[in-house]
Steps between C-alpha positions, in 0.01 A plus 500: 500500500297521823305187403812295430458493121797345312640825371862585412478854643270792566541877464249743646521861389266734689281204592245476774664330796183415692324164453239286664710191423822509702816338370555132561808418704811401303447704181787411271426743217742794499308828514600857425258765629551853369298750702454878462572651838236769440235260370174624660323171436740293709540619857813462715297251705433296183875490433579388856229230484627376163857472626385315809291261292796424274739464792260270681466286185881491465456640148791580267420865431664838454300813575617822331345831608550767233529843661275765346304255284122496527 
């Protein structure tokens, strides 16, 4: 989705949020990101950076943090 591929939708479940290739502006693919709030591999800073990246790209995304999930 970050590269502007012609996808119908994307779901990330416990995915790595960090990338070396930031999202292109104007992403049209709806994205659902499910994140374990206690995931030790993804830091709170990673979450903040991901949300900023998506907001800056005007992406259509929903971020769900699951309390207690690793």
